[in-house]
N, C-alpha and C positions, 0 to 999 in steps of 0.2 A: 773084826768093825771097820780096821782102816781101809783097807781095799774096797766095803762096801761105798765107804763113807768118800772115799775118791772119787768112784765111780759116777754115786748119787752127784756128787760137787761138779764134778769133769760137764756132764751132761745139762744141770741146773742151769750154771754158768752158760753155759754152751746155748742156749735157748733163751737166754737174758743178752746176749750179745747179738743174737739175730735178731729178736725183736726190738731193740735200741736202734738197729739198724732198719729196721723197715719204718719204723718212727720218722728217722730222720730221712728216710727218703719219701717218706707223705709230705714230707713240711719242704722239701726239697725237687717234688713232681718230678722223683725220676727212679728206676725202676734198674735199674742195673746193679749199684751198690749191694740192695738187698738179695737180688738173686745171686752175688758174688757171693755174698756172705753166707746165704743158705748153703751153696755147696760148701764152703771152706770150712763149715760148720761140722755138715756130715762126714765131709773127707777126715777130721783130726779127730771127732770122737772113733770112727774105726781103727785108722790107723796109726793115733798117733797116742789115744788113752788106752784103747782096747786091747791091737794086739801088738803096739810099742814098734811099728815096722819103720814109723817114718817119724824121727824126733830129733829136730835142728841141734847142731854142737852152737858153743857162743861166737866163733867166727861167721858161720851161714846166718845165725841172729841177726846180728852187728851189720853184715854186709845187705844180708834182707833189707833191714830197718833203713840203712844209710840210699838206698837203691828207690823206697816209696818216697824219700824228703827232698832228693833228685827228681823225682817226678811230679811232684806234686807242688814242685817251688813256681810253676811257672805259675799254677792257680793260687797261690798266695799275693803274688805281685800286684800291688795296686788295692788291696782290700784294705778296710780298715773298719773296728768297733764290732758288730755285730757279722756283719758281712764277710770277715776275715773269722772269725769262732768259727760261722759257715764250712768255710776253706778247708782248717783246722779241720774240723768233725770230721773232713773227708778223707783227710791224709791219717787221722786216728785209727780211721777204720784199717785201713792196710795196715799198721801197728799191729792190730788186734786178729788178723789174721796170722801172722806173724809169732804171733803169742799161744794160737793155739796149735800150731805144729812144733810147741816146744812140751820138752816133760813136766808138766803141772808141780807144781809145789806153791805153797801157802802166798807167797809172792805175787807168782803167777797168777792165779785166781784173783787175788784182791785186784792187780791191775786191771784186769778183762773187764772188772764189778765197775770200778771208777769208771775208764774210756766208754763204758756203755752209758755211765750217768750223765757225762757228760755231751754224748750223742743226742740223748733225749732231752735235755736242759737246750741244747741249741736247736732240737727241733718245734719244743715249745715255746720259743721267742716268736714264731709268725704264726697267724691264723689258722688254724685247722680247723675242718670237721669233724662230725660228731664222731664218724668212726677212729680220730686221732685218739678221743677220749674214753672211747672203749678198747683201745689195747693199751690204751696206757693204763688202765685197771687190771689188764692182765699182767702188763710189766709189773706192777705192785706186784699181784700175785706171784709171781716167779721171782722178783726179787729178793721176798721176805724171805720161805725157804734159806736162798740161796745166802743170805746174811746169815742165818741159825745155822747152815751149816758148813760155815769158813769159821763162825766161834767156835762149833766143836773139833774142827781140822787143826786150830789153833788151839783150844787146851789139851787138844790131843799129843798136839807136840811138844807143848812145854809139859805133858806129863812125864811122856818119855825122857825130856833132856833133864830135867830136875825133880823127879818125884820122887817114890820111898829111897832116903840115903841116910846113910850114916856119916857120920864125923869123923875124919883120919885124920892124924896128926901129923902135921908137918915137919917133919922133924928128919925126914928124907934128905933136907936140904934145897926142898921146892920153896920159892919164893913168891908170894901173890903179887901182880904188877899190874896196877889200872892205868886208865887214862890212856893205852896203848893208842894211836892212830897212827892208822895206813898210810903213809904218806904218798907211796906210789901210788895207791888207788885214788885217793883223792884229787893228786893230779889228772889222773882220766877223768873222772868226774867233770872238773872244771873245765878241762881242755875241749870235751864231747860238751858241756854245756853251751862254749865260746861259738861251739860249728851248730850247734842241731841246737839250740832252746830246751825248754821243758822234755823234749823226747830223751834227752842223756838220762833221764830216771826209768829207762824202759830197756836200755841196751847194759849188756854185761859185758864184765869186765876181767872176770877169771881171778881175781883176787879174795880171799878169804873175808867174809863179809862178820866178823866178829862184832862183837857188840860190847865188849868191853866185860861182860862176864866175869872174868875172870881169866887169865892164863899163867901158866907155870915159867917162871922164870929162877933160875940159879942166882941172879945178882941181890946181893943183902944188903939192904938197905939199913942203916940206925933207927933204932925206934927214937920216935921224935916226942920233946919235953913238952910242947906246944901246946895248940888249943888242942890240936888232934894227938894226941900219943898214940893212937894205935892203930895209925894208919898204916905204920910202918912196921906192923906187928907182924911175930910170925901167925902165917896167914894157915888155914887148915882149907882141907879139899873136901867136897860133896863128893860122894861116890854113891853112884846109883845102884840099889838094891835089883833083886831081880822083880821083878814087879808080877804082881797077881793073875788070874787066870783073869782076861776081859772077858765080858756075856760078848754073845754073835750078834751083827745087825744091830740096826737103830728101833729100841721097843717102840711100841702102842704110843706110848705116853706122851716120846717128842711128835708124834704125827698128831695125836690129839690136842697136845696146848699149841702145837700151829695153828689145827684149823680152827681152834679159840682165836688165837689172836690176829689172822688175817684178816677176819670181816670186823672185828674190834677195830683195825687199825683203819678199814677204810671207811666205816660208819664214823671213825671221829676224826678222820680229816674231811667227810661230806657235810658234817655238823661245825666246825671251826670254821673252812674256807668259804663261805658266804660271810664272815665276822669280821673277817681277818682287814683291817684298813687297809686301803691302798694308796701308796704314800704317792703317787704322780711318776710321770718320768723319770729314767737317770739314765745319763751316762756311763757307757763300758768302753773303759780304755785295757788295749791287751798291750803287753809287754814284748818284746821280742831280745830277747838277752844276747841270741846268735848275731843281731842285726845292730844294736846296741840303739835301737830308737822307739818310742813309746810316742801315743799318741791317745787322745782324750777323745774322740769321736766317735759317737756312733752311727751308721748307716741303716736305713731301713731294710729288711732283704725284702718284705713286700709290701706294695704299694698299696695303702689302705684305701677302701670302697671302689680299686679298679681290676679291673681281670680277664678273663677270656668269658667267665661265667659271672652271673649273681644269681645271690642264693639270700632271698630274702630273710632280714635280721641279721645279716652280719655288720653290716654297713655301721651300725648304731653302737657297736662295741669299741669303735674307734674312735668316734665323733669327739673326743676333747683332745686329739694327737696334736698339738702343735708344730711337728716336724714340716720343716717347708721340704716344699715338693718343686716347687718352679719360680720362678721370677720371670715378668713380661716387660719389655719398655718398646713404648712405642713411639713414631717418630714420621713425618713426612717424606714417603719416598722420595721424592723430587728435591725438596729443598734441605733433609735432615735435621729438621727440627725439632722439638717434642712436640708429639701430638697427647691432646688430652683429651682423655675418654674419661666419661661420668657416668656412674650409678657399678653396675654388677660385670665382669667379664668372665663368662662361659670359656672353656678349655678342654676342647674334643678328645677324646683318645681313644675312643672303642665304640662300635655300633652292635647290636646284637638285637639276635630276630627274630628265635627260638622259644616259648615258655611252654613249660610242661614243670608242671610240683614246686611250684617255689625256687624254681631254678630258670636262667636266662643263660640258652647259650646264641651263640653266631654261627649259622648255616650259610656258606658261598649261594653269591648269588651268577659265579659265574666270570671271566675277568673283563673288566671294561675300563679303558684307560683313562684320564682325566683328560679336558682338553684343554691349551692355551687360555689366557684371558681374553674374554669381550677387548676390541680396540678404544671402546667408548670408554673402559672402566679405569685406564691405565692412569687417567691425571688424577682420578681420584684414593688409589692402590696406597695405603697406609703400612709401615715395616711394622713388624714382631720379629722383635728379638728377644730368642727365650733361651734365659738357663734351667737345665734339669738337673737336679740333683744324682748322686749315686741310687738308682733302684734296681732291682731284681728283675725287672722288666725293660723288652727292648722298645715297648710304646714311647709315642712325643707325645706330648701336649700342646694345642693351640690354638686360635681364634680360627673357626671355618667360616668357608672356602678360604682356601690360601694358592696364592704361585711360587711355585717353586723355584730355587732359583740355581743356578750349576756351579756343578765344583762345591758345594755343601757335602758332607759329611752321613746322609741321611737320604734315604729310600722312601718310595710310597710304594704300597701293596695296594694295587687296584681289586684284588679280589674280597681283601678284606675288609676295605678303606679304612687302612691305619697307616700311620707316618710311622717310619720305625729306624733305629740305629743298630749299627751292630753289634752284636754280643759282648764282645770282647771293649764296648765301650759304655757298658751298663755299668761297670762299678766307679766310676771317676764324674764328675762332672763336664757336661756337655753343652755346649751354645751353638745354637745354630738361628737361621734368618730366613723368613719370608715375608712375601706382600699380602694381603688380602684386602678385599671389597664392602667389606660384614660392618665395617665402621664408618658413619653417616653423622655428620653433625656432630662428633664425639660421643656417640654411642654404638653399640653394636648392636647391629637391625636384628627382628625376629626372623624374616623371611629372606630367606638366601635363596638364587637358584639353584639349578640340581645340574648336575655336571655333564649329563646325557642322560639316554632312556634310560630309565628304574625298571627294575624286575620287581610287579607288582604282589607275583605270587605271594614272596616270603614273608611280605609286610599286611596282611591277610590273612595268614595262618591261623588257624584256631588251634587251642588249648588240644592235647590229646583225650581228656576228661571235659565233659561238658560242664559249663555251669549256670543254669538255667538262670537263678535267681541274677544272678551281676548282667547276663542280657536281657532280663525285663527291665533291671533298675535303665541299663541302657536306653531302651525303647522309651521307655517313660521320661525319660531325659530331653531324649531326642525331642518329643511332640513336643514338652514344658518349655523347648526353647522356641518355639512359634517359629524358625524357620523353613526354609522352601525344603522339600524334599535332597536336592540338587547342592543347597548350602552347607558344602562341608566345612566349611569356615565358621560358619554362624553356630552347628552343633559343636565344632568343635571348642569353641571359643565359650559357649554354655555349658558343656560337662567340666572344661577347665575351671570355671567359676562356681561351680557346685562342690567341688571338691575344693578347692582353696579359701572359699570364702562363707560354706555351709559352717556352721556351729556345731553341724553333729559330726566333722570329721576335724579331729588333734592330729599333729603333727609331734613328736616323742621320739624321743631319740632310744627310749628303755626300750628293752623285747614285752612282748605282752603274752600272755595265755590262747594259741587257738584252738578252735578247733578240729582236730583230727582226723574226723570225718567229711574235714569241708578239705577245698584245695587253701591254701593262707591268702591267696588275695578275695575270694569270694566269702572268706571267712571275714575279711577288713572290710567287704564295702556293706554286710552286710550285720556281723554280730558285734567285730570288735573294730570300731574305724580310726583305731588309734594307730600308727607307725611315722616310720620316718619314709627320705622322699624316694624310697625305692618302693615302699609300697604303693606313693599316689600315684608314680609315675607308672608303675603296672597294670594299677586298675585305669589309670584312661588310655593308657596304651589297648588294655583287651577290648575296651568299652568301643571303642573307638571302630574294633575292626568288625565289635559284632555288629557295627551299623556299615559296614564295607567302606570305612575311611582307612585306608592303610599308611599305619605307621611302624614306629621300632624305640626303644626304649636305648638312649644315648650314657656313656659311662665318661666321667672326668671331673673336672672340678669346678665352680664357680667362685670365684671372688670379689670383692669390692674394695680388700684391704690395697691401700697405696701409701708407699715411701715416698713422702716430700724428697727426703734427703738423697736418693738415689733414682728415683721419677720412674719406679718402677711398680708394677704389681706383684703380690706377692698371694702363693697358690702355698698351702701348708692342708696335711692330711685332714684336719678338720675340715676344712671345704670340698670334700671328697662330695661330689652330688652326683644325681640320675635325675633325667629329662625324657621329656618325649619328641620325636621328630614327626611331623604330619606329611603326608605327599600330597601333594596337590596337583594333576596335573591339568594340562591346559584348559581342558573343558572345564573343570573346575574351581576354576580360577575368577573370582571377580575383578570385572574389569576395572576396578581401581586397583587391582592386587595384580594386575597381567603384564603391566608393565613392570614391576618390579623384581619379575623373574630377571629379567638383563641390568636392572639401573638407571634408566632411562633418564633424563633430561625432566626435568621439575621446573612448573609456571604457577607462580603464584598471584592473586588475581589481580592483586594494585597495579600489576604494570599492566593490564589490559586497560585498565577502567580511570584511573589515577586514583583510584579509592582502594589502601590496602583490605584482604579480606572481601572479595567481593566475585559473587559472580563462579565460586568453586569448590570445592569438595570441602578446603579446610574453611573456609566463610562460613557454611551450613553449620560446620561443626562449632565454629568458636562461638559467632554471635545467637545460637540457638541456646551454648551454657549462658552468655549473658545475659540473655531476655530471663533465663530461666533466675536469675538472681539479681534482677533489678536493674542491671547496665544500658539496657537498650531496650527502646521500646514495639520491637518489632522478634521473633525469632528468624529470621530472613535477611540476607544479605545480599539479592541480583542483579540490580543495577546501579547506576551511578542517584536515579530520579526514582529509587524504590522509597523515598522517608525516611529509612533506617537515621534515628539519631541515639547518641552515644547521650548515657547518665556521667557525670564525670570521672569520663574516663576517654581517652586520647590516645589511638595506635599509629602508629608511623615507623619505616622501618629502619636498619642503622644501612641496608645497603638501600641505594634507591634505582638499581638498575639488572636487569636479568644477566648473571653470569654466564660463560661459555658452559656446558654440562653441570651448571646448577651447584657450581663449585669454584666460590671467588677466590681472589686471590689478595695476599696482603697489599698491592698495590690498590686495587680495586675497592676495597673497605676503608684505606689511605682515602683516596679521592675524594669517599660518600661522607666520608667526617667530618668535613667544615659543612654540611647540610644538616648532618641531626645536630651536631653541637649548638646549630641558632637555634632550629628549631625546640631543643633543650632549655635555653638561655630565654626562650618568649614564652616557655612553661614557668611562670613564678609559684604555683601553687600546688606542683607535684612533689605529693607525701610520699606515695610507692610506687615503684617502678616493676611489671610486670614481665621479666626478659625472656621471650617465647624460642627455645631453643640456646644451642650455645653461641652463634654466631652472635645472636642476639646482646646474649650475656657477654659475653666478652666485649664487644661492642662499647654497652655502656659502661663497664668498665676501663676501656681505654679510655672514655671522656672523661672521666670523673680523676685520673691520672691525670690530666691537664695542671688539675689543682690543688690537689692531696697527693701523697705521699703513697698508693699504695701497689699491693706486688702480687700478680695476678696467683701466684699462689695458694696464697693467704683466703683466696676466693672460689673454691672449687667449683664449679656447675655441679646442679644438682636437681631435680624435681622435687621441691617445696620445700628448696632451703634457700634461708634470708639472711643476711644480711644488712648489717646497719654501717654505713655511709660515714666516713667521719661529719659530713653537714646534716647529719640526720634521718635524712632518704634512707628508706630501705629499698634493698635492691632484693628481690624474689624471683629464682630460676621457677621453670617449669619445662616439660617436652616442650616442642613444637607441634601445634594439631593439624600436624601432615596427613594425607591420607593412609600413606605408608605406618605413622605410627598409633592412630587410630584403629587399621583393618589388623595391623598384626598386637592388637592388645598394649601396645607402652603408653596410651593416653587411650583414656574412655570418659564416657561425661560427668559419671561420679567423682572421677579425680579431677577433672580440670570447677566442676561445681562446687566441691570442697575446698580446693585453695582459692576459689574468689567470694567464699562466703570465708575464708581465714581472713581473705585483706577487707575486705569489708569493718571486720568486729575488730581490727586492728587498727580504723581511720576511726571509729565510732570512740 
C-alpha cells in the first residue's frame, strides 16, 4: 500500500501545484510560469517519482534555491504589500520546481501543498473572470484528496515508527534523555533565516531532525524528589513488534467517502460564502526577516475599473474601494499660482473602440502623431501636476487634451492614444507634469478639439450580433428629439438625457440578473434598465453608432474630491468611471461650436452695445430664462433700444473691457475693480448676487474682502452653490450661460430657470 499511496500522493500534489501556478498566471496575465511548471511537473513525475533517475541531494537543493533567490531579488526590490506578495509568489514557483525533483517524503509533500495554497491566495487578491472561479473549484476538488492522502501517509509513517510495541526494561544501562537541542542545526537555521528569510524553511541542513521522541543516553541522572519525581527515573524503551500484514491498495471505502466529502464541502462553501460579513478593506504588511524591514502599506495589484478590456458588471464589485489612485494639482502655467477648478475633473486613461458580447476592447487605428499646441492657446494653458500611486499598469491618468513637456519620464503612444510610463516605474509613486487647454473659467470643458484626422470606421463599428430592439429604440429617440437629421449634437444630447433623466433607467453598483439569450446591453436597455456607468456609457455609444454618429468608450476616473489642505484633487478606486466621446467632424459641427474646436476668442454682447447680454447667443439664452421666471418683460435682448426691462434685477460685469484672447489678467481685473465697487455702493437694496461664471464669482468675493475678513478657499465656486456673506447678502454661484456651456450641456434652460426659481423663493 505504501508504494501505491506514495505514487498517488506524488501525482495528486503535482497536479495541485500545476493548477495553482496556472491560477497565479491568470491573475498576473502571463503564461510563461504556468507552462514552465507544467514541464517541470511532467518531468519530475517521470524522472524523480516513478523511475528515480534524477533526485537532487542536499547540496544541489540548497544551491538551486539560493540561485532562485538571487535571480528574483531584483523583482522584489521596490515592492510593498500585495505587490510584494505577488513577487514572492513568483519566487516560490522556482522553489516548488526544486522541491519537485527531490525524493519525496511527508515534509516535501506538505511544503508543496503550502506553497500551492499561497499562490492561489495571491491570485485571488486581484479581480478575476469566471474561468478563475471554475478552475478554483477544480483546485479544491484536487486539493481535498491530496489532504486525505497526506493524512493517510502521516498515519502510515507514525504506525511504522510507533505501532505495536512492547515494553523493554532499560536495565541495560540506557537512560532516556528528553529536551535535547541540536544547537548546530538551530544555528544553521538562524543564519539561513537572516539571509533568505522564510525560505530557510525549505532548505536542507543535513542534521538529524529528531523531535525529542526519546534518545538513549548513558548518562545517569539522580531521581528527583520535587514536583516531577519520575522525570529522571529509569526509562523504558519502546521496541516495535513485527507488524501484521497490511491490506494491499486503497480500499473502495476510502474513495466512496472522498466522493461524498467533496460535493458536501463545495455545497457548504457555496451556502456560507454569500452570508459571511465583509469587514471592509485591511492593510497587508509583510515582514522581511532577511532585510530587517517591515512595512504596513498595501498597494493595489490591479487598477479597479481600468483595464485594456472592460467587462460589463466588473466595475460595481469594486465601487467602495477608497484606495487612492492619483492626485492632481492645477496651477497657472505662466504665473505658477494655484488655479481653482470647480465641478468634476475627468482623468482619462484609455479609449476602447470594439464591443462584442458584453466586453469592450481596443483595436488600433494606425499611428497618429500629436500636433503641437495651437499658438492661440499658449496663454490659456493650465498646468496639471499628477502623482500616480503604485499600480500594476503602465497607463497614466490626466486631463485631456494635453501638451507634452520635454524631459519628463513618460511617453505617448499615438497608436493606442495612451500616456505611459516605463514598466519598472509601476511599483513606485510617479509624478509628472503636463499642460492642458481643457480648463476654461475654472471648469473642464466638455468639447475639445481633435488632434488631427480621425479614423471614423472603428467609431461606427457595429457589434457582431445584431441588436434590433436597441436599434429600434435609438431610432425612436432620434425622432423624438426633434433634431434635424444632420444635427448630431442635438440627437446625442437627447439620447443622453433619456438615459440620465428618465425614471425608467436607474444607476446601481450592484449586479443584476441578465437574460442569457440576449446581449447584456440589449437586456439592460429593454428588460432590466439597472446598471453602473459601464452599462449607461455602452448603451449610449451603441445607440449613437446605430444612427451613424461616431462614438467610443473612455475609461478613467471622475472626481470632485478636493483637499483644501494640499490644494489637490484626489482620485480613488471608487471614482473609477466610464464615459462616452462623440466625434463631430467639421460638417456636423454647428456654427456655435465650430470655433470651439480651436478655443478661439469670445466677445460678449455688452462690449458692443454698452449693455451686457445684448445681441448674442448668451443674451438670447439668459434673457429667455429671466422672462420665463418673470424677471424681464420680454424673452429677447437684441439691441439697446429693443424695450427690454428687468424686474428687480440688475446686470453688470466685473470686467469692463474685452481682454486679449478672452482671458483677463490680474492687472485688468484690478483696474476694473473700482468701477464695479462704485456700482455695488449705489445698489443699496441688493439681497442676492448671482455670479455668472467663476471670474464674476471671484470678483464679488474680492470686493467684499475690502470690508470683511474672507478667505477665498472657504468659498469654492460651483453651480447652485450659495454662501451667506457677513453682511447678510447671499452670493450664489452659477455656470456662465455662454454658447460653449449651453451647447456642451454644462448649462441648460432647466438648470438656469430652477436656480432663478430658488432665488425668488429666497427673496420672498
